C-alpha positions as CSV (number, residue, x, y, z in Angstrom):
1,X,0.1,-0.1,0.1
2,X,1.1,3.7,-0.6
3,X,2.3,5.9,2.2
4,X,-1.2,7.5,2.3
5,X,-3.2,4.7,2.3
6,X,-1.1,3.6,5.2
7,X,-2.2,6.1,6.8
8,X,-5.6,6.2,6.3
9,X,-5.6,2.1,6.9
10,X,-3.4,3.0,10.5
11,X,-6.3,5.9,11.7
12,X,-8.8,3.6,10.6
13,X,-8.2,0.5,12.5
14,X,-4.6,1.6,14.4
15,X,-4.4,0.9,17.6
16,X,-1.1,0.8,20.7
17,X,0.3,-1.9,21.0
18,X,-0.7,-3.4,24.7
19,X,0.4,-7.2,25.4
20,X,-0.6,-7.3,29.0
21,X,-4.7,-9.5,29.5
22,X,-4.8,-6.9,32.3
23,X,-5.1,-4.3,29.9
24,X,-7.0,-6.0,26.9
25,X,-9.5,-7.6,28.7
26,X,-10.5,-4.5,31.1
27,X,-10.8,-2.8,27.2
28,X,-13.2,-5.2,25.4
29,X,-15.8,-5.2,28.2
30,X,-15.2,-1.6,28.6
31,X,-15.5,-1.1,25.0
32,X,-18.1,-3.5,24.9
33,X,-20.3,-1.8,27.5
34,X,-20.6,2.0,26.7
35,X,-20.5,1.0,22.6
36,X,-23.6,-1.3,23.1
37,X,-25.5,1.6,25.4
38,X,-24.7,4.1,23.3
39,X,-25.7,1.7,20.0
40,X,-29.7,1.5,21.9
41,X,-29.5,4.6,23.3
42,X,-28.9,6.2,19.1
43,X,-31.7,3.3,18.4
44,X,-34.3,4.4,20.4
45,X,-34.1,7.8,18.8
46,X,-34.8,6.6,15.4
47,X,-37.0,7.7,13.7
48,X,-36.4,11.2,15.1
49,X,-38.0,12.9,17.9
50,X,-38.4,16.2,17.9
51,X,-37.0,17.4,21.3
52,X,-34.2,16.0,19.9
53,X,-34.1,18.5,16.8
54,X,-35.4,20.8,20.0
55,X,-32.1,20.6,21.4
56,X,-30.0,21.3,18.0
57,X,-32.1,24.3,17.5
58,X,-31.0,25.7,21.2
59,X,-27.7,25.7,20.8
60,X,-28.0,27.6,17.4
61,X,-27.1,25.3,14.7
62,X,-28.1,25.4,11.1
63,X,-30.2,22.3,9.1
64,X,-31.4,21.4,13.0
65,X,-33.3,18.2,11.7
66,X,-30.2,17.2,9.6
67,X,-27.9,17.2,12.1
68,X,-29.9,16.1,15.1
69,X,-30.2,12.8,12.6
70,X,-26.8,12.5,11.9
71,X,-26.0,12.7,15.6
72,X,-28.9,9.9,16.4
73,X,-27.5,7.6,13.9
74,X,-24.1,8.5,14.8
75,X,-24.5,7.2,18.3
76,X,-26.1,4.0,16.6
77,X,-23.6,3.3,13.9
78,X,-20.7,4.1,15.4
79,X,-21.9,2.8,19.5
80,X,-22.2,-0.5,17.1
81,X,-18.8,-0.2,15.1
82,X,-17.3,0.0,18.8
83,X,-18.8,-2.9,20.3
84,X,-17.4,-4.5,17.5
85,X,-13.9,-2.8,17.7
86,X,-14.1,-2.0,14.4
87,X,-12.6,0.7,13.0
88,X,-12.6,1.8,16.6
89,X,-10.1,5.0,17.0
90,X,-12.0,6.6,14.3
91,X,-15.7,5.5,16.3
92,X,-14.3,6.8,19.2
93,X,-13.3,10.1,17.8
94,X,-16.5,10.5,16.0
95,X,-18.1,9.2,19.4
96,X,-17.0,11.9,21.4
97,X,-17.6,14.9,18.9
98,X,-21.1,14.1,19.4
99,X,-21.0,13.8,23.4
100,X,-18.5,16.6,23.8
101,X,-21.2,18.7,22.1
102,X,-23.6,17.0,23.7
103,X,-22.0,17.4,27.3
104,X,-19.8,21.0,27.0
105,X,-22.9,22.2,24.2
106,X,-25.7,21.5,25.5
107,X,-25.3,20.3,29.0
108,X,-22.8,23.3,29.3
109,X,-20.7,21.1,32.0
110,X,-17.4,22.0,33.4
111,X,-14.6,19.6,32.0
112,X,-13.7,17.2,34.6
113,X,-15.7,19.1,37.4
114,X,-19.1,18.3,37.1
115,X,-20.9,15.2,37.1
116,X,-22.6,14.7,34.3
117,X,-23.4,11.2,32.3
118,X,-22.5,12.5,28.7
119,X,-19.4,13.9,30.3
120,X,-18.5,9.9,31.4
121,X,-19.2,9.0,27.7
122,X,-17.4,11.4,26.2
123,X,-14.0,10.9,28.0
124,X,-14.6,7.1,27.9
125,X,-15.2,7.8,23.5
126,X,-12.0,9.7,24.0
127,X,-10.2,7.0,25.3
128,X,-10.9,4.9,22.6
129,X,-10.1,7.3,19.8
130,X,-6.6,7.6,21.3
131,X,-5.4,3.7,22.1
132,X,-7.7,1.7,19.9
133,X,-9.3,-1.6,20.6
134,X,-7.1,-3.3,21.8
135,X,-5.7,-7.3,21.1
136,X,-9.4,-8.6,21.5
137,X,-10.9,-6.1,18.2
138,X,-11.2,-6.6,14.7
139,X,-9.0,-4.2,14.2
140,X,-6.0,-6.6,15.9
141,X,-7.1,-9.0,13.3
142,X,-6.9,-6.7,10.3
143,X,-3.7,-5.5,11.7
144,X,-1.7,-8.7,12.6
145,X,-3.4,-11.2,10.2
146,X,-1.0,-12.2,7.3
147,X,0.8,-10.3,4.7
148,X,-0.2,-6.7,3.8
149,X,-2.3,-7.9,0.9
150,X,-4.9,-9.9,3.9
151,X,-4.5,-7.0,5.8
152,X,-6.4,-5.5,2.9
153,X,-8.8,-8.1,2.7
154,X,-9.8,-8.1,6.0
155,X,-10.1,-3.8,6.5
156,X,-13.0,-4.2,3.4
157,X,-14.8,-6.2,5.7
158,X,-15.7,-2.1,7.4
159,X,-17.6,-1.7,3.5
160,X,-20.4,-3.9,4.0
161,X,-20.5,-3.6,8.2
162,X,-21.0,0.4,7.4
163,X,-23.4,-0.5,4.7
164,X,-25.6,-2.5,6.5
165,X,-26.1,-0.2,9.9
166,X,-26.4,2.7,7.0
167,X,-29.3,1.1,5.7
168,X,-30.6,-0.2,9.4
169,X,-30.5,3.4,10.2
170,X,-33.1,4.8,6.9
171,X,-35.1,2.1,7.9
172,X,-36.3,2.5,11.3
173,X,-36.1,6.2,10.6
174,X,-38.5,5.8,7.4
175,X,-40.7,3.2,9.1
176,X,-43.3,5.1,11.3
177,X,-43.3,4.7,15.2
178,X,-45.7,2.5,16.3
179,X,-48.7,4.5,17.9
180,X,-48.6,3.8,21.6
181,X,-52.2,3.8,23.5
182,X,-53.1,6.3,25.8
183,X,-50.9,6.1,28.7
184,X,-53.1,5.8,32.0
185,X,-52.3,7.9,34.8
186,X,-49.4,6.2,36.6
187,X,-49.1,5.4,40.2
188,X,-46.5,7.1,42.5
189,X,-46.2,4.6,44.8
190,X,-42.9,6.3,46.1
191,X,-40.8,9.7,45.5
192,X,-37.1,9.5,46.4
193,X,-34.6,12.0,46.1
194,X,-31.2,10.7,44.4
195,X,-27.7,13.2,44.2
196,X,-24.2,13.9,44.9
197,X,-24.9,12.8,48.7
198,X,-26.2,9.2,48.4
199,X,-24.3,7.9,45.3
200,X,-27.2,9.2,42.5
201,X,-29.7,5.9,43.9
202,X,-32.7,6.3,42.5
203,X,-34.3,4.1,45.6
204,X,-32.1,6.4,48.4
205,X,-34.0,8.5,50.8
206,X,-37.6,8.6,50.2
207,X,-39.7,11.7,50.6
208,X,-42.4,11.8,52.8
209,X,-46.0,12.3,51.7
210,X,-47.8,14.9,54.6
211,X,-50.9,15.4,52.1
212,X,-52.4,15.0,48.9
213,X,-49.7,16.4,46.7
214,X,-47.1,17.4,48.9
215,X,-44.5,15.2,49.9
216,X,-41.0,16.5,52.1
217,X,-37.3,14.9,52.9
218,X,-35.6,15.8,56.3
219,X,-31.7,15.2,55.8
220,X,-29.0,15.6,57.9
221,X,-25.5,17.1,56.5
222,X,-22.5,17.1,58.0
223,X,-20.6,19.9,56.5
224,X,-21.2,22.6,53.8
225,X,-21.4,21.6,50.4
226,X,-22.5,22.1,47.3
227,X,-25.5,19.7,46.8
228,X,-26.5,18.1,43.1
229,X,-30.1,16.0,43.3
230,X,-32.7,14.8,41.3
231,X,-36.7,13.6,42.2
232,X,-37.4,10.0,41.0
233,X,-40.6,8.3,41.0
234,X,-41.2,4.4,42.2
235,X,-37.5,4.3,43.1
236,X,-36.5,4.1,39.3
237,X,-34.9,6.7,37.0
238,X,-37.4,5.7,34.1
239,X,-39.8,9.0,35.4
240,X,-37.4,11.6,37.4
241,X,-37.5,15.8,37.0
242,X,-34.8,18.0,37.0
243,X,-34.4,21.4,36.3
244,X,-33.3,23.1,32.4
245,X,-33.1,26.8,33.7
246,X,-32.4,27.0,37.6
247,X,-32.9,30.2,38.8
248,X,-30.4,30.9,42.1
249,X,-28.2,27.9,43.4
250,X,-27.7,29.7,46.7
251,X,-29.6,29.4,49.9
252,X,-32.6,28.6,50.4
253,X,-33.5,27.8,47.0
254,X,-36.6,27.4,45.3
255,X,-37.9,26.7,41.9
256,X,-40.1,24.4,39.4
257,X,-38.6,20.7,38.2
258,X,-39.2,19.8,34.7
259,X,-39.9,16.5,33.8
260,X,-37.0,14.5,32.5
261,X,-37.4,13.8,28.1
262,X,-34.4,11.5,27.5
263,X,-31.3,12.9,29.8
264,X,-32.6,16.5,29.1
265,X,-32.5,18.2,32.7
266,X,-29.6,19.0,34.8
267,X,-29.6,18.6,38.4
268,X,-30.6,20.2,40.7
269,X,-27.7,22.4,42.7
270,X,-28.2,24.0,46.2
271,X,-25.5,25.4,48.2
272,X,-25.2,23.8,51.9
273,X,-24.0,26.7,54.3
274,X,-23.7,24.8,57.5
275,X,-23.7,21.4,59.4
276,X,-27.4,21.1,60.4
277,X,-30.6,19.4,59.1
278,X,-32.4,20.5,56.0
279,X,-35.9,20.0,54.6
280,X,-36.5,19.1,50.4
281,X,-40.2,20.0,49.6
282,X,-41.9,19.0,46.5
283,X,-45.0,19.4,45.4
284,X,-46.2,16.9,43.0
285,X,-48.5,18.6,41.2
286,X,-46.6,21.8,40.1
287,X,-43.4,20.1,40.4
288,X,-42.2,23.2,42.8
289,X,-39.8,22.4,45.2
290,X,-37.4,24.5,48.1
291,X,-34.7,23.4,49.8
292,X,-34.5,25.3,53.5
293,X,-32.9,24.8,56.7
294,X,-35.0,23.2,59.8
295,X,-32.0,23.2,62.7
296,X,-33.4,24.8,65.1
297,X,-29.7,26.6,65.9
298,X,-29.8,28.3,62.6
299,X,-32.3,30.3,60.5
300,X,-32.2,32.1,57.3
301,X,-32.2,36.0,57.1
302,X,-32.2,37.9,53.2
303,X,-30.9,34.8,51.8
304,X,-27.6,33.8,54.2
305,X,-27.5,31.6,57.2
306,X,-26.7,33.2,60.5
307,X,-25.9,31.3,63.8
308,X,-28.3,32.0,66.8
């Protein structure tokens, strides 16, 4: 192959040469897990939902329907290639771009600081863009089986696989989504408050129902800190409430949460100014919430916490 062809070949199928199983086995498992998750997420967005296009519009992209479809199809197709370990570096690079736009462009998280699932996916995909798929991948088979001619022959496997994925993507997009029957009102058995203070467990910190629509959670914090949280129903992330435009992030806080429509809401943030007892309150009808102090030794005046 010519130097240019060799460079392209290495860009698509190349990888860092790790010989240890202690490195290659985790590379395989992590690659398959994150590849499968993002592949399924992308496939679930085909046909393209309106909310995906609205997110792209909110970031100011031209041709929002086109870019929304490219992002959704890219999650599916490059996720599938990542699972196979085929064109791993290129797939990781493209997925890192998609997740980078989602985390730093749409969610506006601070790199390496804010906790957000899109940022976690970004760094995982960036890693594979750099190191490749490891020994247990089709890329390794392509690069290390036989002579250069065999390399070229194996690499041609990428063409039919890519055409197949493109065909699946277009088929899903052109197939009307099944009409769902009108959903019955969901019965709420519990409302919980997963957050940075309980390892984001959707079943942790169950709120107490005090009247027909009001739920409260009394929680003790041992130190001042910035906390983040959401509200979940029935101990599951399937239905959760977050913020899209939180008005304040100090203390005390109040606002109106919004129903999450596919990881499109942010965590609610509150600054806990001193150790003590606090109350998180939610109206399950209006989604209005508050975070206030309940310790007898503290009172709040003009938004500032003072010790008595």
